[in-house]
C-alpha angles and dihedrals in degrees: 000000000000112000092228090057091050089051091052092049091052091047090051090055090053092048092048090054092050100063092170089071089069129068120186108214102170130013140169121194133177103220119201102213127187093259104026145342118273136192112231119190139180117205136156087284095055131249129349129181132181094226121108094237091059090049090055100038109023092240136051144179090274096054092041091050090055090048088056094047091049097040112155093018102074129094117245093255088066094069110123117240090219096050092044092050092049092051091054 
């Protein structure tokens, strides 16, 4: 294997371990929920989800799960109102 490729692979491992180097700005995920599939998105305005709970509360299990998966890589406007309220 080419030594420059090996170097890039090693660098990618370092980057993956340093999550603070990455900042997710926009994201679209198809989430397979227990009852149905939902589209979860992160934009400049924060999270959106097609589930009814999100529509009523501004956050849901789908958006909060993605917040946990992406912890340390999200902009401040992506903080869930439900997670923030629970931490208070």
